[in-house]
C-alpha positions in Angstrom: 9.9 -11.1 7.4 10.4 -14.3 9.3 11.9 -17.6 8.4 15.2 -18.4 6.6 14.4 -18.0 2.9 11.5 -15.7 1.9 9.4 -16.6 -1.1 9.8 -14.3 -4.0 6.8 -12.7 -5.7 7.9 -10.5 -8.6 5.3 -8.1 -9.9 5.5 -6.6 -13.4 4.3 -3.1 -14.2 1.4 -4.7 -16.2 0.4 -6.9 -13.3 0.6 -4.1 -10.8 -1.5 -1.9 -13.0 -4.2 -4.6 -13.3 -4.1 -5.2 -9.6 -4.4 -1.4 -8.8 -7.3 -1.2 -11.2 -8.9 -4.2 -9.5 -8.5 -2.3 -6.2 -10.3 0.7 -7.7 -13.0 -1.5 -8.9 -13.5 -2.9 -5.4 -13.6 0.6 -4.0 -16.1 2.0 -6.5 -19.5 2.3 -4.9 -18.1 1.9 -1.4 -18.1 5.6 -0.5 -18.0 9.2 -1.6 -14.2 9.7 -1.3 -13.3 13.3 -1.0 -9.5 12.7 -1.0 -6.8 10.1 -1.3 -3.9 9.9 1.1 -1.1 7.9 -0.4 1.5 6.4 2.0 4.8 7.1 0.5 6.6 5.7 -1.3 4.8 2.5 -2.2 1.4 4.0 -2.2 2.1 6.7 -4.7 1.7 4.5 -7.8 -1.5 2.7 -6.8 -2.9 6.1 -5.5 -2.4 7.6 -9.0 -4.2 4.7 -10.6 -7.1 4.7 -8.1 -7.4 8.5 -8.3 -7.8 8.2 -12.1 -10.3 5.4 -12.0 -12.5 6.9 -9.3 -12.0 10.5 -10.5 -10.6 11.8 -7.3 -8.6 15.0 -7.7 -7.5 15.8 -4.1 -4.4 13.7 -3.4 -2.2 14.1 -0.3 0.7 12.0 1.0 1.8 10.9 4.4 5.5 9.9 4.6 6.3 7.0 6.9 9.7 5.3 6.6 10.0 1.7 7.9 12.1 -0.1 5.3 15.6 1.4 5.6 17.7 -1.1 3.7 15.1 -2.7 1.4 15.2 -6.0 3.2 14.0 -5.5 6.7 11.7 -3.2 8.7 13.3 -0.9 11.1 12.1 1.8 13.4 9.1 3.7 12.1 9.6 7.4 11.4 6.8 9.7 10.4 8.5 12.2 8.0 5.4 14.1 7.0 1.8 14.1 8.1 -1.3 15.2 6.2 -2.6 18.8 6.1 -4.9 19.2 9.2 -7.8 20.5 7.2 -8.1 17.2 5.4 -9.0 15.4 8.6 -12.2 17.5 8.8 -13.4 16.9 5.2 -16.0 14.2 5.9 -16.9 15.1 9.4 -13.6 14.5 11.2 -11.0 11.9 12.0 -10.4 11.2 8.3 -13.9 10.2 7.3 -14.3 10.5 3.6 -10.6 9.9 3.0 -9.2 6.9 1.2 -5.8 5.8 2.4 -3.8 3.9 -0.3 -0.7 1.8 0.1 0.9 -0.9 -2.0 1.2 -3.4 0.8 0.3 -4.0 4.4 3.0 -6.3 5.9 3.3 -6.5 9.6 0.8 -3.6 10.1 3.2 -1.3 11.9 2.8 1.5 9.3 -0.9 0.9 9.0 -1.3 1.3 12.8 0.4 4.6 12.9 -1.6 5.9 10.0 -4.9 4.5 11.4 -4.3 6.4 14.6 -4.1 9.6 12.7 -7.2 8.9 10.6 -9.3 6.4 12.4 -12.4 6.9 10.3 -10.6 6.7 6.9 -11.0 3.8 4.6 -7.7 1.9 4.3 -7.0 0.1 1.0 -3.9 -1.8 -0.2 -3.1 -3.7 -3.3 -1.5 -6.6 -1.4 -1.9 -7.8 2.2 0.0 -10.2 4.4 -1.8 -12.0 7.3 -0.3 -9.9 10.2 -1.4 -6.6 8.7 -4.6 -7.7 6.9 -6.9 -6.9 9.9 -5.9 -3.3 9.7 -7.1 -2.7 6.1 -10.6 -2.4 4.9 -10.0 -3.4 1.2 -7.2 -5.3 -0.6 -6.8 -7.3 -3.8 -4.4 -10.1 -3.1 -3.2 -11.8 0.0 0.3 -13.3 0.1 1.9 -15.3 2.9 3.9 -13.5 5.6 7.2 -15.1 4.4 6.7 -13.7 0.9 8.9 -10.8 -0.4 7.1 -8.8 -3.1 9.4 -7.4 -5.7 7.6 -4.3 -7.0 8.3 -3.1 -10.5 9.8 0.2 -9.4 12.5 -1.8 -7.4 13.5 -4.0 -10.3 15.5 -3.6 -13.5 15.7 -5.6 -16.7 18.1 -8.5 -16.1 18.4 -12.2 -16.7 16.6 -14.5 -14.2 18.0 -18.0 -13.8 15.5 -20.9 -14.0 14.0 -22.1 -10.8 15.8 -25.5 -11.1 19.1 -23.6 -11.1 18.3 -21.7 -7.9 16.5 -18.8 -9.5 13.6 -17.1 -7.8 
């Protein structure tokens, strides 16, 4: 993220579920998806929702670590790739595969995954301007200086009012 103070965008479980279902709705009718590849960890939850809504049973993951301290992106590390036979399902290079992630931010992770599966359809729930050109389908665009607080990163606690410095 750039800038001095990022904008906060907290997302509840209910909102995330609605947004992930909206992503599935946008994807329905766009192709005959043979498999989903979820980018871990953020892509696991929306991939489960999309898989249910589109009745896709073959789900794989690709593990790319970029956020090492929950506040800033660091060096990208590919920890696990997809099974090679998946790349051949729809005719090669990932055709017929639906890649799912929670967010495309700077596009660093998306570029690495796109290189592995250039013909796959890349979909995210949220997109920021720098990474947006790398995805085919998304639901909500937020500004580059927005930090999204996903429900799996939050706990139940008091939030001070905005006028008192709360987010």
